[in-house]
Every structure is written in C-alpha cells, then in structure tokens.
N, C-alpha and C positions, 0 to 999 in steps of 0.2 A: 750428106747431111739429112737429118730427118726432122719432121715437124709434127706437132700436135695441133689439131684443128677442132675448135668448138663452135657450134652453131646454135643460136637461140632464136626461135621463131616467135615474134611478138605480133600483136594485133595490127601494128602500123609498119614497123620495120623488122627486118631479119638481120641479126647481128652475127658477125664472123670474127673470130679471134684465132690467129695463127701464131704459134710460139715455136721458136727455134729450140730444139731439145738440148743442144749443146751449150748455148750461152744465154738462154732466157729472153732473147730479143722478141718483142711483141709487134705483130703487124695486124691491123684491123681494117674492117670495112663494114658499111651498112648498106643494105639495099631495101627497096620497098617490098613489103610482104605481099604475097599472092594468096589471099584468103580462100579462094575457090580451089586452089591446089598448092598447099604450102611447099611441096617439094620443088616447085619451079623457082621460088625465091632462094631455097637452099643451094640449088645448082647455079643460079645466077650469081650468088655471093661467092661460091667456090671458084667459078670461072673468073670473076672480077679480081679476087685477091691473088690468085695464082698468076694471072696475066700481068697484074700491076707489079708483082714482086719477082716475076720470072722464075717462079718455083714450080717444079714438076709435081703433078698430082701423085705420081708414083713415090714421091718422098714423104707423103703424109702417112705416118706410121700409126697414128691414133686419131680416129674420127668419132667425136661424141656429139650427140644432138639432143637438145631439149625440145620436146615436142608438145604442142598445144592441141593436138588432134583429139586426144581423149577428153581433155578439159573442155574444149569447145563443144564436143558432142553432148556432154552432160549439161553444160550451161544453156545451150540452145535447144536441147532435147531433139537432136537430129541424129540419133544413133540408129541401130538396127531394130527391126520388128522382132521383139524378144518375148519368149514365153517362160513361165516359171513352173517347175514341177516341185511339189512339196508334199509333206506328210498330211494325211487326212486330218482336217480340223485346223490347219495352219495356213490356209489360203490367203487370209486377210492380214496376217502379221505385218506384212510390208506396208500396207496402207494405214493400219491402226497406229503404228509407231509408238512413241513414248508420250507420257503425260506432259513433259516439258514443252513449252511453246516459246518460240523466239520473240513473239510480239504479244505478250500476255494481256495488255490492255487495249489492243487494237481490235475493235469489233468487226472491222472490215478485212482483217487479215485472212488470207487464203493460202492453204498449203499448195505447193507445186503439184501438178498432175503427176501421178505415179508413172514411172518409166514403163511398167507393165500393167496395162489395164486389166480389170477383173476378169474379163472374158478370155484372157490369155494366161490366167493363173489356174493351174490344175493340181488335183490331189491324187495321191496313190495310197492304197491300203498297205501300210507297213508301219512298224514301230520298233525302235531300239530304246532300251531302258537307259537311265542315267549312268549305269555302271558298264554299259556296252553290250549287255545281253540282248539277244533278239527276242522281243516279245511277240511280234507278229511278222512272219516272213513276207518278203516282197513277192508279189505275183507277177511273173514274167509276162504272161498273156495280157494282163491289164496294161502293163507298160508298152507292149508292142502295139496294142490298139491305140493307145494315147499318142505314140510317136507317129503312127500313120495319120492320125487326126491332125497333128501339128504340121505334117508334111502337106496335107490338103489345104491348110490355112496359110501356106507359104511363109511360115515362120523362118527367119534368118538365123536366129540364135536362141539357144535353150539354156536357161540357168537352172541348176538343180540344187536344192537346199532342203535336206531332210532333218528332222528333229534328232538331236544327239549324234549326228554323223561325225562330229569332231572327236567323239570317243571311239566310234566304230564306223568306218566309211564303207563297209561292205556293200550296203544297198545302193549308195550313190555310185560306186564304181560299176556295179552291175547295170544300173540305168544308163550310164555313159556307154557301156559296151553295147547295149541294145540299140541305143540311138545311132551309134556308129555303124551298126549292121543294117538298120532299116532306113536310115536317113543320113547317109555318109557325108553329104555336102553341107549339112547344117553345122554351125559353130556350137560347141558345148563347153559349159563351165560348171564345175561341181565345187561346192563350198569346201569340201575336205581338201581340195588342192589349193584353193585360194586363201581360205581362212579357217583352219581347224581349231576354232575357238568358240566358247559358249557365248550366249546372248543372241537369241534368235532373230530379233529385229535387225540389229547391226550386221549380223552375218548374212541374212537374206538380202539386205540392202546392198552390201558390198558385192555379193556374187551376181546380183542383177546388174549393178553398174558395170561390172567386169564384162558380162555377156553383152550388154547393151553397146559398149564401145569397141568390142573385139573385132567385128568384121571391118569397120572403118579403119581401125588402127592397123590391122593386118594388111589391108589393101595398100595403105599409105606406106608402111615400112617396106613392103615388097617392092613397090614402085620406086621408092627412094633408093633402096639397095641396088636395084637394077641400074638406075641412073649413075650411081657412084661407080659401079663396075664399068659402065660405058665411058666414064671419065677417067678410068684407070687409077682410081684411088686404091692404094695398096692395103689400107686398113680395113678390117671388118667394121660394120656399123654398130656403134654402141649407143645406148639410150640412157639418159639421166633419169634416175628414180626420184620419187618424192621424198625419200629418206636420205637424200644426199649421196647416194651411191650409184654405181654404174651397173647396168645389166646388158647382156647381148640383145640384139634386135629380136632374136628368136624367143628369148625369155619375155621380152616386152610384149610380143604378140600373144603369148599365153596368158599373161596377167597384166593387161594394159591398165588396170585400175591402179597399179603401182606407179604410174607415170602422170597422174592427174595434176601434180604440182611440179612437173618435170623442170620446166624453165626457171621458175622462181627459186627453186632450191639451189641452183647454181650460184645465184646471187648471195645466198647466205654463206656459201663456201668462200666466196670472194671476201666477205666480211670476216670470216675465220682467218683468212690469210693476213688481214690487217692486225688481228690480235696476236698473230705469231711474229709480226715484224715491227710492231710499234709498242709503246708503253700502254696503249689503251686496250683494256681487257673486257670492259663492259660496254657493249654496243647495242644500239637500236638501229636496225637497217630499214631503209625505205627504198623500194624499187618502184619508181613511177614511170610507166611507159605511156603509150598512146591510149590504152583502154582502161587500165586498172592500176591500183597501188597494192603492192605486197609488202607487208611489214613483218619483221621477226626480231627476236632478241637473242643476244649472246651474253651469257652471264659468266664472268670470270674466265673467259676464253672458251667456254663450253656452249656449243649449239644446243638449243632446247628442242626436244622431240615430243611427239604425241602419238598415241595409237588410235585416235579417233578424230577425224576431221569431217568437214562438210564441204561439198562442192555443189553449188546451186541448190542448197537445201537437202542434198542427198547424203546421208551418213556413209562414210567409207572408213571401215575399221582396219586400217593397215598402218604400219609405222611410217610416219612422215615427219619432216622438220616442221616444228610448230610455227605457223605463220597465219596471218589474217589478211584476207583480200577484200577490197572494196572497189566499187565502180568509180574510181577517181583517177583519171589519166589526162594526158594532154588533149585527147579527143573528146573528153566528157562535155556533153552539151549543156549549156546554160539555158534555163527557162523560168518562166514566172508562173507560179501555181495559182489556183483559183482564189486564194486569199491575198494575192498580190505580193507574195514573198519570192525572193530570188532563190532559185534552186540550181544545183549543178549535179549532173549525172542522175542515176547510173548509166543512162543511155549514152552511147558513144558514137561519134562519127566514124571511128575506125580508120582503116586505110583507104577505104573507098565509100563515100566520096571524100572523107577526111574533113578537117577544119575548113572554114571558109577561106582562110588565107592560102590554103594549098591550091586554090583555083581549079578544083576538079569537080565542081558541081555542088559542093556543100553550101548550104544557106543558113545553117544553125550555128550561132556563135559558140565557141568552145573555149576551154582553158588556154589552149595554144594561141587562139586569136587574141585573148586578153593579154597574154605575155608579149605578143607582137605589137599590139597597140601601145602598151606601156613602155616600149623600147627595150624590153629585157631580152627579146630574141631579135637578131638581125635578119630581116626578111631576105637578105641577099647572101646569107652564109650557110643555110641549112645544107648538110651533106657537102661541106666545102664549096658551096656555091653551085652545086649541080642542080639544086632544086630552088626555084625562085618562088617567093611568096607574094601574094597580092594584099598589101597593107590597106589600100584604099577600099577594097571590097569588104575586108574585115571590119573596118570602121563603119562602113555603110550599114552592114547587117547588124552590128552591135548597136548602132543608133536606132535602127528600125525595130529590132526585136527586144532589146533590153533597156537602153537609155531613155528613149521617148516614153514607153509605157510607165517607167518609174519616175519620169520627170527629172532626170539627172544628166550630167555630161557623160560623153562617151568614155573618158578616162576614169570617171568615178564608177561607171558601170563595170569597166574592165577590172578595176581594183576590187570592187565588190565581189566579182566572180572568184578572184584569187582568195579573198578572205573566206568565202563560203567553202571552196574546195579544200583550203588548208584546215578549216575547222572539221570538215568531214574526215580528213586524214588523221588529225590528232585524236579524234574519237576512235578510229580504227587502231591506232598505235596503243591506246590505253587497254585494248582487249588483250594484247600480248605482254603488257607491262604492269600497269597498276592493278588490273583485275587478276594478275598472277602473283601479287604481293611484292612487286618491284617498284622502287622509287625512280621515276624518270630522271631526276636530277643527278643520279649516280651513273648515268649512261651518256656516252658520246653518241652523236647522231651520224650515221654513215649514209650518205645519199648517193644513189646511182639510178640507172635507167636514164633514158633521154631527158626526162623532165624532172627527175628528183633534185638535181642541184639547183634548179630554178626556184624551188620552193623550200629548200632546206633552211634558209635564213629565218623565215617566219615560223616554221614548225619548231625549230630549236628554241626560239623565244618562248613558245607556249609550253614546251616540255621542260624548260629550265636546263637544257643541255649546255655545258660549258664550252664545248667545241663541236664543230662539224668537220667530218672527214670525207673528202671527195677522192675516190681512187683515181689512178692515172687515166683510166679509160672508163668513165662511169657509164657511158651509154652501152657498153658491151660487157659490163661486169658479170652478168649471168653466164655469157659464153666463156668468159675467162675463168669463172669459178668452176665450171664443169671440168676444166682441164686439171683441177686440183683434186678431183674425186677419185676414190678407190672403188673397186668392185665390192658390193655389199649385199649380203643376204640376211633376211630376218626370218627366224623360225619361232614357233610358239606351240606350247602344249598346255591345255587346261588341266588344273589339279583340283581346285575347290576343296580346301581342307583347312581347318583351324590350325594355327601355328602351335597351339598348345599340345596338340597330339599328332604332329607330323611323323610320318614314317620316312625317316631320312634315307633308308635304303631304297625305297621306291622313288623318292625325289631324285636321288643321284642316278638311278637307272634312267629316268626321264632325261636328266641333264646330259648323261653320257650318250643317249640315243640322238639327242639334238646335236651334240658335238660331232658324232660320226656322220650325221647327215650333212652338216655344214661343211666339214672337211671334204667329204665326198664331192659335193657340188663344186667347191673351189678347186679341187684336184682335177676335175673334168675340164675346168677352165684354164688349166695350166699353171696353177699356183703350187709352190712347194710349201710344206708345213711351216717352214721358217718364215714365209712371207704372209702368214695368216695371223690375224689377231681375233681372239674370241672374247666376248663379254656376255655374262649371264646377268639378267635382271629379273626381279620378282615383282609381279603385280599384287600389291597388298591393299586391303581395305578393312575398315571396321565391319564386323558381322552385321548383315542386313543393310549395309550401305550400298547405294546404287552404282557408284563408280569407284574404281581403284586407281592407285597411283603407282608409278613404276619406280622401283628402287634398285640400283645396281649392287652387286656383291663383289667382293674382291678376290674370290677364289673360284676355281673350277670344281672344287670339292666342297659341297655344301654341308657345313657342320652346324651344331646347335649355336656355337658362338657367332657364326656368320648370320644365322637367322635372327639372333637377338640384336646384333648390330644393325641389321636391315630394319628391324622393327623400330629401333630408336631413330634411325634416319627417316622412317616413314612418319613418326610423330612430329619430328621437326619440320618436314616438308609440308605436312598437313596444316600445321600451325602457320607456316609462312603463306600458304595459298589461301586458306579459309579463315585464318585468324583464331583458331582454337585446335586443341588436340585432346584426346581422352585416353590417357596412358593406362587407365584401369580396365579399359574395354578389351575384349578378345579380338585379335587380329586374324584375318582370313587370308590365306594364300590362294590367289585365283589362278594365275598363269605363271609358267616359267618361260622366259624368253631367251633366245640366243641370237646375238648379232655376230655375224662372221664377216670379217673384212679381209679381202685380198688386196694387199698393198701394191699399188702401181708406182713405179719409180717416179718421183716428183722432180719437177724442173726447179733448178736452183736459181732464184732471183738474187741478183747482186745489188748491194746497197751502194749508193753514190756518196762521194765525200761532200760534206757541207763546207763550201769554201767561197760562196758568192753572196754572202749576206748583204754586203754593202753595194753590190753591183746594180746600177740603175737599169730598169726594164723600160724600154721605149714602148708606149702604148700605140696600138694600131690607129686609134682615133679617139675623139672625145664626142660623146653624143648625150642627148638628154634622155634620162631614164626616170620613170615615175616611181617614187618611194613615199609612202606615208602622206599621201594627199597632194604632192607637188613634184614637179620635175627637178632633177638634180643634174648638174654637169658631171658626167661619169666617164672615167677612162675605160677604154676597151682594150683588152690584151688577147694575144694569141697564146694558148697554153704551152705550145711547144717552145715559146720564147722564154718561159720562166726558168730560172736557174735554181738548183738545189740550195735551199736556205734563204732565197730572196723573199722579201716581204712586200705584199701588195696591200695598200690602204684602201678601205672602202669609202664611198661606194665605188664598185668596179664591176665590170662584166668581163668574164674570161670565156673565150670561144674555142671550141675544138670540133673535130669532125663529128663526134658522136654525142655531144651535149653542149649546153651552155651553163656556166656557173655564175651565180649572183653573190657578190660580197656586198652586204648592205652598209648603210651609214652606221657608224659605231662598231664596225668590224674590221678585221685585217686577216689576211691569209698568208701562210708560209708553206713552201714546198719542203717535204721531208726527204730523207735519203732514199726512200722507195717511190718517190714521185707522187705521194699522196699530198693533196692540198689540205692543210689543217687551218680551218677558219675559227677564229676566236672573237669574243666580244671585248671591246675596249673599255666597257663599263658594265655594270650589272643591270642591263636593260631587260634581260630575259625573265620570263615568269616561272611558274612551277606547276 
C-alpha cells in the first residue's frame, strides 16, 4: 500500500495530511511549529503520524512540502548578504521603484529598506540594445575585479540583472561564468534564468529576492532532504510553488522566489476540489492560521492567477495564484493606539511565546485569547486535549491590557477584538473580490486554517455570502490541497508589438520554442507527452498603458482569428476589472506565456450516501458561548459524530483535532456527501 503525504509549515502549527492512494482514506495530525528550524517540526509530524497509524515511511510514495522559509526571509528581512550587478546607469532602479504608492495620503509612510543596500549595488560597462544587438561589449577584466571585490566583502549571494538581457542573455551568462570561476562558493542568480521578461524594476526586484533567499532555502531543503533519507521515506522531496504546481526540491533551490506563497497556494487547490465535488462554483477562500490570513477567489470553478505580487512590499513578477495576505491570525496581538482605539495586529505572538492562554510566557492578549474567553474555543480540547490552555490568565491579561483601559467588561473587550479583526479580514477579502470587479454576494465563503471556521460566521454576514463551506479537515486544508497539485512550469518570452502589425510567423516560432522547452523539462521529470497539458496565454494592454492583462488562447497555433478573439476577451476583461474598455484603441502584445502541466495521478475521493438526515446527534456538552453581546446556551458537538446529511441548528460549536467551527444564532449546518459542512442562514441577516 502506498501513501501521499503533504506537509504545511505555519507560524504556529505544522500540519500533516496522509492519504491512502488506493481508497482516499485521510489521516491527519498537527504538531507545534519550530520557527528556529522548521524541519524539526516536519520530522516530528512525520514520526507522529506514521507511529500513530503504524504505516512505514517506506510506503510514502509522494512527499510534498509547503515551505515558509523563503516567505519569512523576505518578510523579516533575514536573508543572505546579497550584492547586485547591473548595467552602468541602472544601479538605483531597484530603490527608485514605481510612482504608485500603497499609502498615497500617509505623510509618515516609509518604504521598506531595500534588500540590497546601495553600497552593495555595482555597475558594469556593457549595453545590449532593445533588439538584442550588442551595443557595448562586456569587459571581462572589469567583471573579474568586481567579483574579487565582492569576495573581499564576504557577499553570500550575487544577483545579476542587465538591461535587455531578456532579449539577449549573453552578457549575464558570461558574468555568471566568471563568478563561478573566481568565487565558486557564492550563490548566483541571473535574471535571464529567473525572469526573461521586460520591465527593469520588477525584473531587478525579482532576481534580488531570489538571490536573497537562495542560501537559506538551499540549506533548509538540503537538511530536510537528508532527514527524510534518514527516516527512509521512499519519495523524493517535492515543493509546492506559488502558482499551485509542484517542483522538485532541486528546482526550488535554484528559483526559491517561486515558493514565496508555497503553503497558502495549497489551500486554494483544496477550494478547487470543492468546486469539483459540489454545486458551488464561485468561492471566496479564507485561510486563517496563527499569524496571518490568506484570501483568494475562485470564479466559475477557475482559480485566479497573477504574474505580479508583493511579499513584504517587495514586487515579485512570477506566476502565482492571486491571493491577498494580511496580518490577522489567531496569534494577532490586540493593542490600544495613542488615540485610544482598539487595534488588532499585524504583530503576532506566533508559536513562541504564543497567545496568553497557551501559558508559554505570552502576556499580550490575542485573537485566540478572545475566542477562549467567549467560550468559542474549549481550553481543554486543543490538539485533542494534548495542549491545555490557561483561561484565567487570558482573562487577567485581557482585563489589564484592554478592558480596564477602555472601561468595559472583559467579554466586551474580547468581542471587540473579534469585531476589529473580522473588519480587517473583510477589507482584505475586498482586494481579491470587489476591487477585481466581483460581487461578493455571488460567492460562497470557504473557511479553513485552524482559525478560519471560528470567524466565518461574521465574515459571511459582512460579505453577503449565502453559505459557508467548511472542509472535512479545515485546519490542514493547505496540506491536503498540496496533494491535489500537478507539476507545473511557467515560461515567458517578451514580444512588444502592436497587434495590428504582428508577424504571425515570428510569433509562432516563439510559441513553438516555448513548447519545446516545456516538453523537454517535463520529459526530464518522467512525463510522457500524453500526460502533459499546455496552455498559451497572451499579455495584452492598450498602447502606453502601464500594466497588461493575461488572456488565454484556445490553440497552439496562433492565427489572426485567435488574436482577434483574444482582443475581444481583453476588452471584456478590462471592462470587468476597471469599469471601462476602449475598443477603438490599438492593442499591444507584450508577452507570450506558456504554462506546462505534468499531470500526476489524482486520488479518487468517494462520496458518501446521504441517508441520516433525521438521525439525532448527541452533543458532547452544553456550554455558554458569547454571541452578539450576551451568553447563549450552546450545544457542543464532535465533528466525527456528524452523519452525512444530518442538520445541526445554531448556535453550536463543533470541535475537531485541527479546528473549531462556530454555527451562530440564525444559522444551521449540514454535512454533504464529501464531508463538507455547509452552513446557511435561516433568515436574511447577512449584509452585502
């Protein structure tokens, strides 16, 4: 018997999902994260689940990991000492950035410190023209002197980004060769390998980010891989990408920037599984863990993608699932600002010391503490009772730090914290929904992560969602989603040509070259051509527009008809997102993209028969839970006791190993044939 194992490392817990390949049986566990060395928690979780289930590690045929190493290195600015080599005159492109500002009216706003300070940014005398011709040759002696200088400065990583290298990478490749000869121990990243695409600022930022996290990521993956070998895991180590695909650990070491949204992207694939197995095709997903909330949107069963995202204010121009992250998690700290207003986050208590109720030294009230005080979390049930929580200490700190300064009761302070953090999350959700032209009332809310199901009730009211969907194992949904992923490669070539005078012969040559490269990569990874899916997309924009939009085409042979159809889809998409289109304006083709998918055999999940609608579910207990300003007598259930089709009336609390679910007053929940809990409103109390 063989098993697939997915591991998602979070800020507070590390989640493990083990699936029987033959029958789809799911086994899960959660262990505390080890922030100083995340691989320890991965191995702890592996040992715990294999010992608990008496499964040999040699039977694990597929091991996939969602890593936060690259993400945290960027967010905390704890990467390698990195230098930049660029073309003469372009040293400050990275720091100048774009005119757009995230906080336009904030006079006190400050940009994050650049990952590479100015004294470590160096220029070389070379120049390649926009058509790829060499205008000024590269001087090898100049590069050799520079590399020796970087060696004397003990630089750990070097990022190389030359002007127009996306057209002609000759000079970048030569610099890399010289670096390897004169400074072989240093890490090297060149932009033509990572992002052969125009736009100097985004390309420079991406290649710097890649170089900045590469040493830490390589060390981590090598160490984890060695530990898996020692544990006799038969599978190679695979890593989840930000684009929802899988790459080998070796590929992840070379381009770690592709993994900055590694863990959260697994959750979106878990949402995609829901669209495949339920009638609900429009979903907004919220993944709320201990540190942050990740939200994304699935429209008509289709995951939304972007080619430009930001992590910690640093642009990364690589294909990713489109999602938005904010500092709102169970560990988010509540505080009172100088104006006397209650604030929550973005600071987090994390795994160590954690919330006050964890009794590990934390003294700042958090969202988790608020939920414990209000009776929504059972302090004796976390991790199936393995972890005990200190309710009295949580109340004491809530009174001292929040309630007394505001002149209110402890329960009112706790409820206020939930209202503030929920409002923060709703604002984050609007970034991927309303700001993209979607009406949230047309979408069901899918809540997962350890804390997501605790807050879904209130968030759904604000969004106007008619139902809430809680997967069978919400706390490990990201680890589960990773097991649904295929191997995926994204390739791109810049074109920059008006669609009115395209040379289709040249365009198809570019598309054919991308196809050959994609097939070659997947062939090396063991995929037959019949197991490969290819998709060409075009980046289109109005001439002189700053940003382009990605439009798929339906054929591998690009014809005038395909171009015209793509232009019509571009106008429609532009109108949906920005509220207008200009059909008389000239359209520019910026990039041709190729997405190549190597399809991994998927596990077949079997539906249950709905036959227990009238069967009574015995509650574990009845306890007082705080809703809407007062305590309510509330039944508490164990999720494993729920039958397919049975209905639970709210208010109710449903507990399981990996999460706690809240069904509020005026709501009811019903388990569907795939063990999702569908929560609906008994009246139209939700907003819009």
